SETISE-964119 format. One record per residue (C-alpha): residue number from 0; x, y, z. Coordinates in steps of 0.25 Angstrom, whole numbers, always signed. Example, Ala and Ser with C-alpha at 12.3 -4.5 7.8 and 13.67 -1.06 7.14 Angstrom:
2
NODE | 0 | +49 | -18 | +31
NODE | 1 | +55 | -4 | +29
END
This chain:
233
NODE | 0 | +65 | -84 | +7
NODE | 1 | +67 | -72 | -5
NODE | 2 | +54 | -66 | -10
NODE | 3 | +49 | -57 | -19
NODE | 4 | +54 | -43 | -16
NODE | 5 | +40 | -35 | -10
NODE | 6 | +47 | -21 | -12
NODE | 7 | +49 | -22 | -26
NODE | 8 | +38 | -21 | -36
NODE | 9 | +37 | -28 | -49
NODE | 10 | +29 | -17 | -56
NODE | 11 | +36 | -12 | -69
NODE | 12 | +40 | +0 | -64
NODE | 13 | +44 | -3 | -49
NODE | 14 | +53 | -12 | -57
NODE | 15 | +59 | -1 | -67
NODE | 16 | +61 | +10 | -54
NODE | 17 | +68 | -1 | -50
NODE | 18 | +78 | -5 | -60
NODE | 19 | +78 | +11 | -60
NODE | 20 | +83 | +12 | -45
NODE | 21 | +92 | +1 | -46
NODE | 22 | +101 | +8 | -58
NODE | 23 | +102 | +20 | -48
NODE | 24 | +104 | +13 | -36
NODE | 25 | +116 | +6 | -46
NODE | 26 | +122 | +18 | -49
NODE | 27 | +121 | +24 | -37
NODE | 28 | +126 | +11 | -28
NODE | 29 | +140 | +13 | -37
NODE | 30 | +143 | +26 | -26
NODE | 31 | +150 | +25 | -13
NODE | 32 | +139 | +33 | -4
NODE | 33 | +149 | +36 | +8
NODE | 34 | +160 | +42 | -5
NODE | 35 | +146 | +50 | -9
NODE | 36 | +136 | +56 | +3
NODE | 37 | +142 | +63 | +13
NODE | 38 | +145 | +56 | +28
NODE | 39 | +133 | +62 | +33
NODE | 40 | +123 | +59 | +24
NODE | 41 | +129 | +45 | +22
NODE | 42 | +132 | +43 | +39
NODE | 43 | +117 | +45 | +40
NODE | 44 | +113 | +37 | +29
NODE | 45 | +120 | +26 | +35
NODE | 46 | +112 | +27 | +47
NODE | 47 | +98 | +27 | +39
NODE | 48 | +96 | +41 | +41
NODE | 49 | +91 | +52 | +31
NODE | 50 | +100 | +50 | +20
NODE | 51 | +96 | +36 | +20
NODE | 52 | +82 | +37 | +18
NODE | 53 | +80 | +51 | +13
NODE | 54 | +91 | +58 | +6
NODE | 55 | +86 | +55 | -9
NODE | 56 | +101 | +64 | -13
NODE | 57 | +111 | +52 | -9
NODE | 58 | +106 | +42 | -21
NODE | 59 | +109 | +32 | -8
NODE | 60 | +98 | +27 | +1
NODE | 61 | +82 | +29 | -1
NODE | 62 | +83 | +43 | -4
NODE | 63 | +71 | +45 | +0
NODE | 64 | +63 | +36 | +9
NODE | 65 | +48 | +38 | +9
NODE | 66 | +35 | +32 | +9
NODE | 67 | +27 | +29 | -3
NODE | 68 | +20 | +16 | -8
NODE | 69 | +31 | +7 | -10
NODE | 70 | +29 | -2 | +0
NODE | 71 | +13 | -4 | -1
NODE | 72 | +13 | -13 | -9
NODE | 73 | +25 | -22 | -6
NODE | 74 | +20 | -23 | +10
NODE | 75 | +7 | -28 | +5
NODE | 76 | +15 | -38 | -4
NODE | 77 | +23 | -43 | +8
NODE | 78 | +11 | -46 | +18
NODE | 79 | +3 | -55 | +9
NODE | 80 | +17 | -62 | +6
NODE | 81 | +19 | -64 | +17
NODE | 82 | +6 | -66 | +23
NODE | 83 | +5 | -54 | +34
NODE | 84 | -6 | -54 | +43
NODE | 85 | -12 | -40 | +46
NODE | 86 | -7 | -37 | +61
NODE | 87 | +6 | -43 | +59
NODE | 88 | +18 | -37 | +67
NODE | 89 | +28 | -33 | +54
NODE | 90 | +44 | -27 | +58
NODE | 91 | +50 | -20 | +47
NODE | 92 | +66 | -19 | +51
NODE | 93 | +73 | -8 | +43
NODE | 94 | +58 | -1 | +43
NODE | 95 | +64 | +12 | +39
NODE | 96 | +52 | +24 | +38
NODE | 97 | +44 | +13 | +37
NODE | 98 | +36 | +11 | +25
NODE | 99 | +36 | -2 | +26
NODE | 100 | +31 | -2 | +41
NODE | 101 | +20 | +7 | +36
NODE | 102 | +13 | -1 | +25
NODE | 103 | +13 | -15 | +33
NODE | 104 | +7 | -5 | +43
NODE | 105 | -4 | -1 | +35
NODE | 106 | -7 | -15 | +32
NODE | 107 | -10 | -17 | +48
NODE | 108 | +4 | -23 | +51
NODE | 109 | +9 | -21 | +64
NODE | 110 | +22 | -14 | +59
NODE | 111 | +33 | -14 | +66
NODE | 112 | +47 | -9 | +62
NODE | 113 | +62 | -6 | +65
NODE | 114 | +76 | +3 | +58
NODE | 115 | +87 | +9 | +61
NODE | 116 | +86 | +21 | +55
NODE | 117 | +81 | +33 | +66
NODE | 118 | +80 | +43 | +52
NODE | 119 | +69 | +31 | +45
NODE | 120 | +60 | +29 | +60
NODE | 121 | +61 | +44 | +60
NODE | 122 | +55 | +46 | +47
NODE | 123 | +46 | +33 | +46
NODE | 124 | +31 | +33 | +44
NODE | 125 | +23 | +38 | +56
NODE | 126 | +15 | +29 | +55
NODE | 127 | +25 | +17 | +57
NODE | 128 | +36 | +24 | +66
NODE | 129 | +32 | +21 | +78
NODE | 130 | +33 | +8 | +72
NODE | 131 | +48 | +8 | +70
NODE | 132 | +58 | +6 | +79
NODE | 133 | +73 | +10 | +79
NODE | 134 | +79 | -4 | +82
NODE | 135 | +89 | -15 | +73
NODE | 136 | +84 | -27 | +74
NODE | 137 | +97 | -31 | +67
NODE | 138 | +103 | -30 | +82
NODE | 139 | +93 | -31 | +90
NODE | 140 | +81 | -40 | +92
NODE | 141 | +70 | -30 | +100
NODE | 142 | +55 | -37 | +95
NODE | 143 | +49 | -51 | +103
NODE | 144 | +51 | -63 | +95
NODE | 145 | +42 | -68 | +84
NODE | 146 | +35 | -54 | +87
NODE | 147 | +33 | -50 | +70
NODE | 148 | +24 | -56 | +60
NODE | 149 | +32 | -50 | +48
NODE | 150 | +47 | -44 | +49
NODE | 151 | +50 | -37 | +34
NODE | 152 | +65 | -31 | +32
NODE | 153 | +67 | -21 | +21
NODE | 154 | +82 | -18 | +15
NODE | 155 | +87 | -19 | +27
NODE | 156 | +96 | -30 | +29
NODE | 157 | +107 | -26 | +19
NODE | 158 | +110 | -13 | +31
NODE | 159 | +112 | -24 | +41
NODE | 160 | +125 | -32 | +42
NODE | 161 | +126 | -49 | +41
NODE | 162 | +127 | -49 | +56
NODE | 163 | +116 | -38 | +60
NODE | 164 | +106 | -46 | +47
NODE | 165 | +110 | -59 | +56
NODE | 166 | +105 | -53 | +67
NODE | 167 | +92 | -48 | +60
NODE | 168 | +89 | -61 | +57
NODE | 169 | +87 | -67 | +70
NODE | 170 | +81 | -54 | +76
NODE | 171 | +69 | -57 | +64
NODE | 172 | +68 | -72 | +65
NODE | 173 | +66 | -69 | +81
NODE | 174 | +55 | -57 | +82
NODE | 175 | +47 | -65 | +66
NODE | 176 | +36 | -75 | +70
NODE | 177 | +38 | -81 | +56
NODE | 178 | +51 | -78 | +51
NODE | 179 | +45 | -79 | +36
NODE | 180 | +40 | -70 | +39
NODE | 181 | +52 | -63 | +39
NODE | 182 | +55 | -51 | +26
NODE | 183 | +70 | -46 | +22
NODE | 184 | +71 | -36 | +11
NODE | 185 | +86 | -38 | +6
NODE | 186 | +93 | -27 | -2
NODE | 187 | +103 | -33 | -12
NODE | 188 | +113 | -29 | -24
NODE | 189 | +108 | -36 | -38
NODE | 190 | +122 | -43 | -37
NODE | 191 | +134 | -46 | -27
NODE | 192 | +143 | -35 | -37
NODE | 193 | +135 | -24 | -33
NODE | 194 | +135 | -26 | -18
NODE | 195 | +145 | -12 | -16
NODE | 196 | +134 | -6 | -25
NODE | 197 | +125 | -10 | -16
NODE | 198 | +133 | -5 | -3
NODE | 199 | +135 | +7 | -10
NODE | 200 | +120 | +9 | -12
NODE | 201 | +117 | +10 | +3
NODE | 202 | +129 | +8 | +11
NODE | 203 | +120 | +6 | +26
NODE | 204 | +121 | -8 | +17
NODE | 205 | +129 | -20 | +24
NODE | 206 | +124 | -34 | +19
NODE | 207 | +127 | -32 | +5
NODE | 208 | +122 | -46 | -2
NODE | 209 | +118 | -52 | -13
NODE | 210 | +102 | -60 | -14
NODE | 211 | +109 | -72 | -11
NODE | 212 | +117 | -69 | -1
NODE | 213 | +104 | -64 | +7
NODE | 214 | +97 | -76 | +6
NODE | 215 | +109 | -83 | +9
NODE | 216 | +111 | -73 | +21
NODE | 217 | +96 | -74 | +24
NODE | 218 | +95 | -91 | +26
NODE | 219 | +109 | -93 | +34
NODE | 220 | +103 | -82 | +44
NODE | 221 | +91 | -91 | +46
NODE | 222 | +80 | -79 | +39
NODE | 223 | +68 | -86 | +35
NODE | 224 | +61 | -74 | +30
NODE | 225 | +59 | -67 | +18
NODE | 226 | +69 | -60 | +7
NODE | 227 | +68 | -50 | -6
NODE | 228 | +79 | -43 | -10
NODE | 229 | +81 | -30 | -19
NODE | 230 | +93 | -27 | -27
NODE | 231 | +98 | -14 | -24
NODE | 232 | +110 | -12 | -35
END
């Protein structure tokens, strides 16, 4: 079930960058953001608005989520690993501004995206904006059964309750034509004792589990795809 995280580069430069980011997150996550920032900012943050994606002054969230080339290589690796053919129907759940969809689209995939953030969709790339819909697949299945050739869900599951995740897996299994071609990337605390730090780093997180706990949970709920992890704190 568990595979390497295609979004984490193994070259020395990126390894060093990731170490610095991890150090920063460990420092920031010791603070409770609800006690540091205004109610207005945090309410918008919790709705995945501007402050979640593009406020570089608050020290949490994306800071400034803009398009760069970070997803080009990972998507090529994913296409190769899962043996995804041209013109396949690819769905991204929690696609935000569509940067990953864009890379799939460049590889001649038929892309579809869903997200619950109005702000993210409004500020998404114009080339894929009409491919993204404002929906929550964890609440309702709205695609046809067996419709998608590949489904990717990157760093979304911790934002859902366990009940929502269970329903999401049911819905994804239904709309996928191959349950082995479903790929989850999940953020986790590096150790069990850092669960509160993980929550402080992003208060929108609802389900906080270690790698082992996630794997047990996914197996119990009949997830048959692949999963990668990213240590956040």
